[in-house]
N, C-alpha and C positions, 0 to 999 in steps of 0.2 A: 563229563567224559571221562572214561578210562584213559590212563596213559600208558604208552608202550615205549619200551627203550631197546629191544631187541627184537627185531621182526624177520621172521623167515617167509620168504614167497616161493612158491612152488608151481613152475609154468612150463609145461613141456610141449614142444613143437618146433617149427621152424623159425626163422629170422622173422618173416610176417607175424607169427602168433605172439612173439616177445614184443613187435612193435605196438602190436594192438592191446597189449598188456599195460603199455606204458600209463594211460592215465590212471591205473590202480596205483601204480608206484609214485606218480605225480601227486596225486590226492594224500597218499600217507606222508610223503615228505613234507606237504603243506602243513598238515594237522600235526604230525609229531616231527618237528624239525631236528630235535635231538637225538631222534632213534637212529640206531644202525640197519640198515635195511641189507639182509643178505636174499639173492636170488640163486635158486636152484633151477638149473635149466639143462638142456642137451647138448652135447658137445658140438653137435653140428650147428649151433646157432651162436657159438662164443663170438662170432663176429658182431653181434649186438650191442655186447658190452662197450665198444666204441663208439656208441652213438647215445649214450647218456652218462651224465655225472651224477647220477641219484643212486646208485648202486654202491655200498660201500664193501661187499664180500658178495663171492659168488662160488659155486662148486658145480659140477658137470654130474649129471645121472643120465646113462644112456639107456632107456627103459625099452629100446626096440631092438636089442642085440639078443643074441642066444642066453646070455648070462642076466637076463633081466631081472630074475629074483635075486641074485646077489648084488647087483645095482640098488633095488629097491632095499635090501639090508643096509648096504652103505649109507642111504640115506636115512634110515632109521636111527643107525649109531651117531651120525652127524647131528642130526636134531636133538637126540639126548644130549649128546656131550656139549654143545653149545649153549644150553639153558635159555633157548628163546621164550618169550613171554606172549608172542601172537605168532602163529601160523596160518597162511591163507594159501590153498589150494584150488587150482582152478580144474582138476582133473573130475571127470563125470562118474568115474567106475565107484561103485558102491563101496569097495574095499579101501578107498582112500580114508574114508571116516575113520576105519579101524586102525589104520597106519598112523593117522594124526592123533588119535587117541592114546594109544601106546607110547608115544613119544614123550606124554607127560607134560607137554606143552599146555598151559592153564587156558588160553584162548585159542578156540581152534574155529576156522570159517570154511565153509567148502559148500557144495551145492546140496540141495536136498533132493537126492536121486532114489532114496531107499528108506526104510524104518530105520535101518541101522544107522544112516546119516543124521536122523532126525534125533536120535538118543545120543549119539557120541559126541556130536558138533556142539560147540556153543552157540554159533550162528549156522543154521542150515538154510542156505539162501535157494528161493524157487529158480530154477534154472530156465531162462527164457531165451530160446535159441532162435526165436524169429524175430531179431533186431541185429542192428550191426554190432559185430562181435565184441568191439571195444566197450559198447554199452553193457554187454551181456557180462563181461570181465567186471566192470565198475558196479555192477549190481552186489559183488561180494564184499565190496567196502562201504556202502551207502551206510549201514547201521553204524560205522565207526569214524567217520571222516565228516568235518564240516564243510566241504567244498562240495560245488557241483560239477558234474561231467564236464571234462573237456577233451578236445581231440587228442591224440598221440603228440608229442614235441619234442624232438632231435636237438640237442643241444649244440649248436652252430653259431659261430659269430656272425654276425649280420653281413651279407654281401651283396653289391649290387646287381640285380638282375640285368641279363642281357638282352635287351629288346628284340625281338624277331627270332629268338633262337628256340629252337625244337630239339629236344633229346629223343631220341628212339632207343628203347630197351626192348628188344624182341624176343628173350628168352624167357624160359620157366626151367625149374629145376629138373635134372636128371631123373631124380628120384621119381616125379610125377611121370614121366616118360615111360620109366621103367615099370611103373604099375598100371600102365594102360590109360592114364589120364592125358588127355590131350585137351589143351585149353587156349591155343592159339593157332592162327592161319600159319601158313609157310611163307618161305624166303621171297617167293615172287609176288606176294601181296605186300609185303613189307617195301620191297624196292619200288613198286608201283606208289606206294604212299610216299616214300622219299622223292621220288621222282617229282610227283604233284607239289610237294613242299617246295622243293627247289625251284620250281617252274612260277610259282606264287610268291618268290622273292623271299623264302625263309632260310634262315641259317640252320643247317642240320648237323646234329652230333649223334653219331651211332656209337653206342657202347654196350657193353655185356659183362657177364661173369664168365668164369672158367667153364661151367656147364653149356654155354652158348657159342662155342668155337664153330661147331658145324652149321648152324644157321647164320652166323657171321659170315663165315666164308661164302656160303650160298649166295648172300644179299650182295656181298662184293663182286662177285659174279655178273650177278643180273645188273648191276649198275655199270659195267663195262661199258664204255662210248658215250655215258653221260655227261654233261659239264659238271664237274665237281668243285668249281672254283669256292661255293657256299658250303661245302660238305667237309667234316671233319670225322677221322676215323678214331675214336678214343678206345676201342677195344683193348684191353690188356694194358692200359695206362693208369687205372684207378687202382692203387695198391690196396686198398681195403674198403670196408663199407663207409667210413667215414669221409673217405675220398669221395666216393659215389655220390654221397649226401650232399657234400659241398658241390659238386658238380650239379646236380638237381637243383640246389637252391639258387644257384646262379642262372638257370634259365629261365625263360617265360613259360614253357609247357613241356611237359614229360607225357609221353606217348608209350604205354607198356600194355602189357597182358595182365592178368589176375595172377600176381606174384609179389616177394618181397619189394621190389622197386616201387610198386603202386603204393605200398604202405610207407615207404620212404617219402614219396612224392606227398602224400598226406601230411607225415610228421615234419616236412619242411615247409609247408604252407605254399606249395607249388602248383599250379594249375595243372591238374592230372586227368589226362583222358585214358581210361582204363578200358581193354576190350574184354568183355565177358563172352564166354560161350555156354559151355554147360553148367556154370556154377551160378549161384544167387548173388548178385550185386548188391540187395539190400541187407545181406548178412556180412559183407566183406568191405564194403565201400561207402563211406558218407554222402549223402545226396545232396547235391548244391551246385550253383553256377560256377564253382571252382572245381569241383570234382564229379566228372561227368563219365557215366559209365555208357559205354557202346554195346548194344545187343542187337541181334536180329531175332525180332518176335516171334519165332516158330512156336507153335504149339507146346511142342514138348520140353521147351526150357522154362525154367532152371531143372536139369534132372541130377546131377553129381551130387552125391552124399544123401539127398531126400530119397532119391528113388533107385540108384545105382551107385557100385563103388568104381566102375569106370565108365570111361565114355563111348557111347554108341560108334557105330562103323559109318553112318550117314554123315555126322557132324554139320549138319544142315545150319545150326546155331553159329558157326564160324563163317558163312557166308556174309562177310561184312561189306557194305559199301564204303570204300575209301574216301569218296566225295562226301560223304556225311561227316567225317572225321575232318576233312578239310574245313566244312563249314562253320566247324565248332572252334575254330583257331583264330 
């Protein structure tokens, strides 16, 4: 097997996308333990870097700004200057192959999305999007690693799980909402779920990120008059992604939407119940007794990304029975 000393990985997207990319990094580090791994990612995902100790270097390229062509030029010069001997990109754009070719990096791996990619990449990998996304990314390294696929793992010291504890993370990113993508039900349903959990003797922890302030305040209002002796409001009390991951790992169950916290639940090996509306759970979530997708099996779902770029007005897919969630805990 060929040896690599200086590896560049390019993976754009949100924090969830970076967590899904972790099996690629894990396998490379196991196969080439002496290699230095550099990750190129978007600035919005810098919090991911606190979740793993497998990255030696990183830099940010913000391709979704008005200056995207300047940003790609920065990537080109960085790749040329640092003398990498392997580059792997998860991008599906056919022009990615052209960019990788002109970096001069000897071994280039990407998806086979055009005749250009077949000619210019050392390994042009078939893009199979009809599978769990972490497996899809792992396909990129199958030709050069000697390990099998493993689920994403976040490097956290072992902590004792608090029995009977349920974490509720009710939010999604503001970027999704701004784009007209609604993936989760409203505050009234979350509050109903919390009340049922408390009535069943569970200890409930409410948490969220900066984007979730509005829904958190709405949930607080809905909980007025409820016995909250077993309820802890942790919103704003986790300082960063690593703090949140530690909190998740200390709980028995995490309940959340299809969002970055869901991927953190998987990567901390915490029982995770994820609410899926218009998106495809089979592509974004491993299916097992520990990782459970809650769906409303209406005829029109999943539709987001495969059939449409924004969610519909009816959102029948988000008519979720909270008793079904309670029965799984």
